C-alpha positions, 0 to 999 in steps of 0.5 A: 377471348384468349384461352390459357393455352393461347396466352402461354403460346403468346408468352413463349413467343415474347408477346407481353400480355396486357392482363391486370397486374401481369404485363411487365416489361423485359426490364422488370422480368429478371431471370432466376438468380438475377437481382430484381429490377429497381423499376419493379421494387414496389412490386405487384398489388395495391397498397392497403392498410389493416384497420386492426391487427388481423390474422393471415390465413392459408386459404380463403376462409376464417377456418383455414390455418393461420400463417401469420398476421398483419398488424394495424397500420402495416403496409400490405400489398393486396394482390387479389381476392376470393369469397369464402363459403359464406360469401365474405371477401378475403384478400390475398395480401403480402405483409411487407414489413413482417415482424422481427423475430416473429414473422418473415417479411413479405409473408403472404396470406388471406386477410378478411376484407372487413379488416382492411381500411381501403376498398378492395372491390377493384382487385382481380379474382385470385383464380383469374390468372395463368396456371403453372404445374409443378413437375413434382410434389413441392412445398408451399411456403408462407414467405419467399424463402425455403427456410420460411414455414411450410404451410401446404403443398402443390402436387405434381401436375396440378394447376397452380394460379401463378401470381408473381415471382421473387428472389430469395436471399440466395438468389433463388426464384420463388413464385407466389401461387394459389393451389386451386384443387386442394386435397380432400381431408388434407388441404383447403382448395385455393391455398396460397403460398410461395413455391420453388421455381425449380419445381415448376414445369412451365416458364415463369419469366413473364410474371410480375415481380412480387416486390419487397416494399 
């Protein structure tokens, strides 16, 4: 089995890894500041539909802070899943449409699996991804933009599972990640959010595009 260190070395050498939802062609891997490729416009994840209007949480648990909501019938990209402390499945999703005046498009958060119509058992675990490390303490945002609400923090030199990348309206790259450790009394483990690519020490060019649809 390839270790993360070996996989990073392969990526640095230009090898495309065949991990689920990770391998992308060069045409779908734009550099920072370059508009996303039209070939990757639909982005990462599997489209699912909430059966009811349901909350989106910052962490994999119904007692973690809410970061938004996915309305009944919304187009949600299901990226990965994790179990909460009670063994219930939570799905990390990207709510594509947002809500005019209330929520940014492509807001990310965990949704209770039972509130999703489609089966999600085929999704990978959110922790089964290559990790990156921030070069300094940096904010986690609910949406792909530095003006969206801050929902947590990724501390310098701590592991963040990197899921996908996206450019904001100014062409700056953000990365949707899961901060694995959390911080005792401050932040739940496996809190998910977007972080600014410039604050990440590692290259993120290999990541799939988060998409916008």
